[in-house]
N, C-alpha and C positions, 0 to 999 in steps of 0.2 A: 118636483121638476129639477132636473140636474142643472147645475150652474155652468156658465161659460168657463170660469176659472176656479181653481181650488183656493189658492192664496193670492191676494192682491194687496198692493201697497198704495195708500192715499198720501200724497205728499202735500202737506199744508205749507202755504207761503203767506200771501197777503189775503188770507181768507180764514181768519182764526175764530171759527165758530163751528158748531156741530148741528146746525139746523139750516134748512134752505140752502144746501151746499151741493152744487152740481156734481163735482167729482165724487164726493162721498156717497151721494145718492146713487149714482150710476154703479159705483163699485159694489155697494151693498146689494144691489139688485142682480148683479152679474157674478158674484163670488160667494164661495162657501165661507171663507174666512178673510176679513179685511183688517189689515194692520195699518196703523197711522204713524206718520213720522213728521217731525219738524226739525229743520237743520239751521242752526246758527251758522251761517255760511261765512267761512273765514275770508273768502274773496271780498265780501261786502264789509264785514266788521273790521277787518284789519286796515281798511282804507279810511276808517273814521279816526281822525286825530284826537278828538275830544272823548275821553273815556268816561265822562259823566254825561252821557247822551240820553236825553229824555225819551227819544224814540226807542232805543234799545231797552230801556226799563219798561216802557209801555208794552213792547212786544213780549218781554219776559213775563210780565204780570198776566198778559193775555194768554200766553202759552201755558202758564201755571193753571189758569182757570180751565182751559181746554183739556188739559191733562186730567185735572180733577173730575171734570164732567164725564170724560171717557171712562175713568175708573169707576164712577158711579154706575156706568152701564156694563160693568164687569170686563172692560177692556182697558186699554192704556194708550199713551202716546210716547213713542220713541223720540227722545230729544237728544241731539248730539251737536257738538261744536267741531266742524270739519269742513272740508271742501265738499260741495254737493256731490260731485262725481264719486268721491271716496265713500261717503255715507250711504248713497243709494246702492252702490256696488256691494257694500258690506251687508246691507239689509236684504238685498236680493238673495245673496248666498245663505245668510243666517236663517231667513224665514221661508226659503224656497218659493220666492215670489214668481208668479206667472204673468202678472200684469201690473203696470203702474198707472195710477189715475191722478191727475192734477188739474188745476184751473189755470187758464192762460194768463200770461203777463205780457204786456205790450211794449215794455221798454227794451231798447236795442240790446243791452247787455243781458237782460233776462231771456230774450229770444235766442241769443247765441248760447247761453247756458243750457236752455231747454233742448236745443238742437243737439248739443253734446250728450245730454242725458238720454235722449231718444236713440242716438247712435250706440251708446253704451248698452241700452236695453236690447237693441237689435242683435248686437254681438252676443248677448247672453240668452238670446231666444226668448225675450220677454216682451210682451205687448206694451205699447205706450199710448195712452189716451189723454188728450187735454180738452177742456171744456170752457165755454164762455160762462163767466160767473160774476165778474166785477163790473160789468156793464150790461145794459139792455140790448144795445146794438153795437156791433163791432166791425172793424176792418172795412169791407166793401158793402155793408148792409144799407148804408145811407149814401147814395151817390147822386150827382146831378143828372139831368136828362141826357147829357153826353157821356154818362158813365165815368165821370171824373170825381175825385174827392172835392169836397167843399173847402173853400178858403175863407168864406164869409159866414158869420154865424146865423144871421136872420134867415136866409134861404135854407140853411141846414136845419134850423129849428123847425121851420114850417114843414119841410119834408119829413122830419123826425116825428112831429106830432101827427101828421097824416098816417104814417106807418104805425105809430103807437096805437092810434084809434082802431087799427085793423088787426091788432095783435093781442093775444091773451098772454099775459105774463105767466111764465111757467112757475110751478112750485116744485122744488126738488126735495121731496119728503125723505126723512130719515127714520122716523119712529117705526113705520110699518116693517122695516127691514133690519131693525136694530139687532136681532138675534144673529145676524151674519157678521157682526163685529168679532174679531178674533179675541178669545178669552186668554189673556196672557198678562204677565207683569213685566213692565219695562224697568230700566234703571231709574232711580230717583232723579228729580229735576236738578240740572246743573245750577249752581248759584251764579249770580251775576259776576262775581269775582272769578269764577272758573272760566268765563269767556272774556276776561280782561276788562270788565267794566265795573263802575261803582253806582250806588244808588244816587238819585237826584232828588229834586224837591217835588216830585209828582203828588205825593200825599199832602204835602203842605199847601200846594196850590189847588188841591181838590180836583185833580184830573182823574176821572173814573175810568178804569181800564176794563178790557175784556168784554165778553158778551153781556155781563151784568151792567157794566158801565154804559154800554151802548143802549141797552133797554131802558135804563133810567133816563137817558137824554132824549130818547124817542118819546117816552111818556110825557116828559116835561115839555117838549116842543109841541106836542099835540095840542096843548092848552093855549099855545101862543101862535100857532101857525096862521090863523086867520088875520093876525095883525102884522105878519112878516113884511109885507110890502111897505107898510108905513114906518116900521121900526128898524129895518135891516141896515139902513145907512147911517145910523147914529151909534157910534162906538160906546157911548156911555150908557146906552139902553140895552137891556137883555132882549135883543131882537132876533139874533141868528140862532141856528140850531146847535152849534158847537159839535156837530157830528163829523166834521172833516177828518179827524184822526181815526175815527171808527170806520169810516169809509176807506181810508187809506190802508188799514190793516184788516179789513173785512170782518170786524167784530159785529157789524150789522150787515144785513142783506140789502143790496141795491134794489132788488125787486120789492122788498118790503117797503122801502122808502117811496118808491114810485107808486105803489098801491095806496099808501097813506096820502100822498099828494093828490092822486086822482080821485080818491073817495071823499075828499074834504070839501070840495065845491065852494071855495072861497077865493077872494082876490089874492089873499096871502098865499094860499096853496098853489095857485097858478104861477105866482112869481117864484116860489121856491122850486117848483117843477122846472121852470126856466133855468134856474141855477144848476140843477141836476143834469140838464141837457148840455149846459156849458161844459161841465166836467167831461161828458162823452165827446163833445166837439174837440176838446184838447187831446183826448185819447186818440181820436182818428187822425188828427194832424200828426201826432208823434209816430203813429204807425205808418202813415204814408210819406212822411218827411222825417226820417230818422236823423237826417243831417242837422236838424235844429238842436238835437241833443248833443251835438259835437261843437256847439258854439256858433253855428251859422245863423244869420238873420233870416227870418221867414220871408221877408221881402229883400231881394238881392241888392236893390239900390241902397238899402240901409247899411250895407257893408262899407260904403264909401264915407260914412260919417266919421269925422276926425274928432274924437273926444279929447278934452284937455287932461282928464285923469289926474287931478291934483290929489296926491296921497293924503295930505293933511285934511282936505275936505272929506275924503272917504272915511278916514279915521273918526272924524267928528260925527259923521252920519252913523257909523256903526255903533258909536258909544252914546248916541242920543244927545249930542252936544252941539247941534247946529245953531241953536238960538231960535229956531222956529218951533213953538210949543207942541203943535200937533204932530209934527214929524218926530220930535224928540220923545214924546210920549209913546208913539208907535214903536220906536226902536227899543225903548226901555221895556215895554211890554214884551217884545220879542225876546230880548236878552234874559229877562227874568222868568218868563213862563214858557217860552217856545211857541206861544200863540200870538197871532196878530189878526185883528178884525179885518175883514176883507176890504172895507172901504179904506182903512189905514194902509193896507198893502198897496193899493193904487196910489194913494197920496205919497207914501214914502218912496215908492219906485219912481213915480213921475218927478218928484223933487230931485232925486239923485241924478236922473238922466237929463232932465230939461232945465234944471236950475243950477246944479253943481257941475253939469256937463261931464259926467263920469260914465264910462262904458257900462251898459246895462248888464253885461256878463259878470262884472264885479258884484253887482247887487244880487244877481241870480245865484251866484255861488255862495254869497253870505246867507241868503235866505235858505238855501239848500242845506247849509250846515246847522242852522238854528231852528228851523220850523219843525215842530213835533209832527205836524201833518204833511210834511214835505212829500209832494208827489211830483215826479219829474215833468209830467205832461202839463199839469196845471201851473206849476211854478214857471216853467219855460214859457207857457202861453201868456201868463200875466206879465212877465218881463218883456216879451216880444211886443205886447200891446203898449207898454210904457215907452 
């Protein structure tokens, strides 16, 4: 059977895996030869002040594993450090690309970037396709009876669960179509220093990266999921999944995690499913209310709050020197590891806003700089709540 396209390009972003991958699966089924690319985007990386950023190293290690995995399949991953528009344009010309496939991103800047790439593709007479992959339900798929976006979680969750029970989670297979990966050899992987960054303490603090790291954590959490409801609120206990960074960069599949929760039939798995739905609730808020990403309060009346904004208090908070042990422990964990337990995020945020009387946006920006699992929608949602 003839394919729709001869040469296609799959653009990886926050989906660094080669299994259960919507864009890759569609491209392989519709193309004779599928090339894969990852771009260390200068627009994003050049804005990061700290050049020892754990997120960048996590991405680099995950890209390394993805490239090695594609090489084992007799293909490769093009990895470049450039502006997205330049890199995509060059790949279109070099590999005679007929179509671009990618998975959707819901952050305002990413939407703007993707629109520019779509326009570039149109000018070059190249098809552009994007797919839902990092969430189960997106955009307008969960609305109120009045066809409006939800602003309160519980009714959103109830509608979400109703729709989930009527839905079969898709599987985006790769292996049956693997022969359609383009057989070629790309340039060797750029070193961290080539993109202006240095190694951090990821290996020292035992943060497992890539698809392998995601799989290890999923297997580990399977054994503990039944106890999640009882253990998740205690930071000194190994109660949470620690999968947030893997969800952030797509080294695990969200559909895989939903299946795991739905098939476990325990009090703990039901509570964890609730947390996965919270993640999507924040995604839909960001999509429908992009103004929150620009520093606007979700509730307009909160714009009238006059914060004291004592810079010495804020400095003490960032350094874990407030004198309140649980707040200080939380901030030191964040500074030393890039991770903070979810309960501690709520405590630290509430303390900054309600006790130190400092603008929530200051804390939001600090978390955005330090969290290895920083996700704009969840971080903003958590600080709006505080």
